C-alpha positions, 0 to 999 in steps of 0.5 A, a space after each residue: 934469383 935473376 930468372 925469378 926477377 925476370 919472370 916476374 917482370 915478363 908475366 907482368 908485360 905479358 898481361 898473364 901472372 907467372 905461374 907458382 912453382 910447385 911447392 912455393 907460396 904465392 907471391 905477395 901481388 901474384 895473380 889477376 890483380 897484380 898491379 904490373 898486369 893491370 896497369 899493363 893491360 891499361 897501357 894496351 888499350 890505350 893503344 887500341 883507342 890511339 888505332 881507333 882515332 888514327 884511322 877514324 880522323 884519316 878515314 874522315 878525310 882521306 876519300 874526299 881528297 879527289 873531290 877537294 883538289 879538283 875543287 881547287 881547279 888541279 887536273 887529274 894529272 897534276 892531282 896524281 902527281 901530288 898523290 904520288 908524291 905523298 907515296 913517295 915520302 911515306 916510301 922514304 920516311 919509313 925507313 927512318 920513323 917506321 922503324 923507330 923501335 928497330 934499335 930495341 929489337 936488333 933487326 928481328 923479324 918484326 921490326 923488318 916487317 913494319 914498312 920497307 924490310 931495311 934492317 933498322 938503323 942503330 946510331 941514326 934512328 930517330 926515335 933512338 935520339 928523342 925517345 919512344 914517347 917523343 916520337 910517337 908524340 912527334 908523329 902524331 903532332 906533326 901529321 895534325 899540322 898537316 891536316 890542318 894546312 890541309 882544312 886551310 888550303 884554298 889552292 893547289 900549292 897548299 894542298 900540296 904542302 899539307 901532304 908533306 908532314 903527313 907523308 913523312 910522319 903519319 906512321 902512327 899505327 906502326 909504332 902503335 904496333 911495335 910499342 904493343 909487341 915491346 909491352 906484351 909476351 912473345 906468344 901473346 903478340 899475335 892476338 894483341 897486334 890482331 885486337 889493335 887491327 880490328 880496332 883501327 878497322 872499326 875506326 876505318 868503318 866510321 870515318 867515311 860515314 861521318 866525312 861524307 856527312 860533314 861534307 854536304 855542310 857549307 865548307 864541308 870539307 874544311 870542317 872535316 879536316 878540322 875535325 881530323 886535326 882536332 882527333 890527332 890533337 885528342 890522340 897526342 893528348 892521350 898519349 902525352 897522358 899514358 902511364 909510361 913510368 908505370 910500364 916498362 917497355 921491353 923487347 921479348 926478343 933480346 930482353 934488353 929491360 929483361 936482360 943480363 944485367 940487373 941495372 938495366 931494370 932500374 933505368 929509364 928509356 933515356 938511360 937504357 939508349 945512352 948506354 947502348 949508344 955509348 957502347 958503339 953497338 945494336 943491342 942484338 950484339 951486332 956493330 952499327 952500320 951507318 944508314 945508307 949502307 944498311 940500305 944498299 945492304 937489304 936493296 941488294 938482299 932484295 933484288 938477289 931474292 926477287 929476281 932469283 926465285 919470287 919475281 912472279 909473287 912479288 909481280 901479282 902483288 904488285 898488278 894486283 895491288 895497283 888494281 884495286 888502288 886505282 879502284 878506290 883512287 877516284 871512287 867518290 869523284 867517279 860515283 858523283 860525275 857518272 850517277 850523281 851520287 852525293 859525298 854523303 851517300 858514297 861515304 856510306 858505301 865505303 863504311 859498308 864495304 870496310 865493314 865487309 872487307 872485315 868480316 870476309 876474314 872469318 869466310 876465309 877458313 871454310 874457303 881454304 878448307 874447301 880448297 884444301 889449303 891451296 892458297 895459290 888457286 884461291 889467289 888465283 880465282 879471287 883475282 879473276 872475281 876481282 877483275 870480272 867485278 872490276 870491269 862490271 863497275 867501269 861499265 855499270 850503268 845503274 847503282 845497283 850493279 856498283 853496290 854489287 860490285 863493291 859488296 863482292 870486291 870487298 870479299 875477293 880483295 880481303 881474300 886475294 891479299 891473305 893469300 898472297 902473303 901465304 903464298 909468299 912464306 909458303 914458296 920463300 920459307 918460314 926461316 925468312 919470314 920477316 923479311 918476306 913480309 917487309 918486302 911484300 909491304 915494300 911492293 905495296 909502298 912502290 904500288 901507292 907511288 904508282 897508282 896516283 900517276 896512272 890514275 891521274 892519266 886515265 881521269 883525263 880520258 874519262 872517269 871510268 879510266 881508272 878502274 878499266 886500267 885496274 882490270 886491265 893490270 888484274 887480268 896481266 896478274 892472272 896471266 903471270 899466275 897461270 904461266 907460274 902456276 907449277 912453280 908457285 906450288 912450291 917446287 921452287 921454295 926448297 932452294 930459297 930455303 936453303 939459302 
C-alpha cells in the first residue's frame, strides 16, 4: 500500500501517470487527464514563464550599463570596480541564496552544481527559515528594488547602490531550476530544465532589442530600468498566484515527501522544515554543521582536486571565460565610440548573436562526430577560432567585420562552453560530476569578478583594449591546452576516479 501511494504521487509530480500493474483495474483519475499531472504541468509552465520574464527584463538593462555609468561621469576604472563588486556579491550570496533547496536535496549533485559547489547549509540556509514561496518572492522583489533604484540613479553612488540588492538576491533562475527538480521525476529532469533554459534564452534574445529601442527615447535608460522593474513585479505576482497548495514539491533523490512516513505526506512545507530542524539533521541523515565549517571543508576539497589533477582544465575555463566577458563588457559603448552605432542597432546585433548562440547547440552533434568525440581537440580548435575572432574584432575598421566576427563568435563560444564542461567530466569521472560542474561554475563566478576590473583598466587605454586583452588571454589558454594535451586526453582520469 505504501509503495502504491508513493507511485501515485511520484507519477503526478513526474507529469506522467504511473502504469497499472498487470491485471489491476485502472485507478480513478489515472491517465493523461489525472488532476495531479495537470496541476504539476501547469506549475512547470508557470516556471517557464518566470524564467523568460527574468532574463527578458535583465537583458533590456545590462547591455546599457556601460553607457549609463559613463554618462554619470564615472571613469572606466570606477565602472570596473562597481562591476566587480556586483560579481563579488553574487559569488558569496549564492552560497546562501543559490542553495535555497539544498536542505531538501541533502547535498545531492543538483544542489551542489548550482553555484559554488558549497554543500547545503542545513541550519543556516535562508530558505529553511522563510520557506520556498517566500524566498523566491523575496529574491524577485528585492531584485526589482535594485532596478528601481537603478532607474532613479543620477550619480555613481546611486548606481553602485542599485547593484547591491541585485548582486545579493538575483538568483531567480537557480531557485526556479531547483523548484523544477523538486517537481518532476528524476528521469524527466534534464528535459524539463532544458526547456526552462530555452524559455529563458528566448527572453535574452528579445530583451536587448527592446532595451536598445527604448534607450533612443528621451530618458530612455531610466524608462528601460523602470520597465525592467515592472517586469520583475509582474514576475512576483505570477509567483504569488502559483497554485502552491495544489502541488506537493518533493526531492526525488531523498524522497522526503514520498518517504518513510505517511505523516509527512499530509504536512505543509513549513511543517516539514520544522520537523527536520527539530531533529537537528539534514534529510539525508547527516548531522548538521555550521555554515563556515561547510565552506572550509569545501574549499579544502576544491584545492585538493584542482591542484592535484585538473588545474589546467579550470585555468583554461577561467582564461576563456574572462576573454569572452571582456569582449562583451563594453560592447555597446565601444561600437558607439568606434563606429557611431546607436544602442538600438547594437541591441539588434546582441539579439542576433544570442539567437545564433542558441542555434549553435544543434551543430554540436555533427561537429563532435566529425572529430570522433574528441572534446579536447574541439575545445582547442574553438579556442583558436575565438582568439582569431577577438583579434579581428579588436582591429576591425568596418561594421561588416564586426558583424562577421560576432556571428562566428556566437558559435565558437557556445561550442567551447559545452566542450570544457564535457572535458571536466571526462577527466574527473562521473562519480564527482556534481562537484566538478559546481567547481566549474565557481571558476566562472571568479571570472565575473576579475573581468570588469580588467575591462576598466583596458578601456583607459582604448575602446579596443578589453577585446584585445581578451585575445591575449585566449592565446594563453591555447598554449596551456597545447602543453597539457597528452594528460587531458584521459591519462590522469583514472587516479581521480579512484579517489
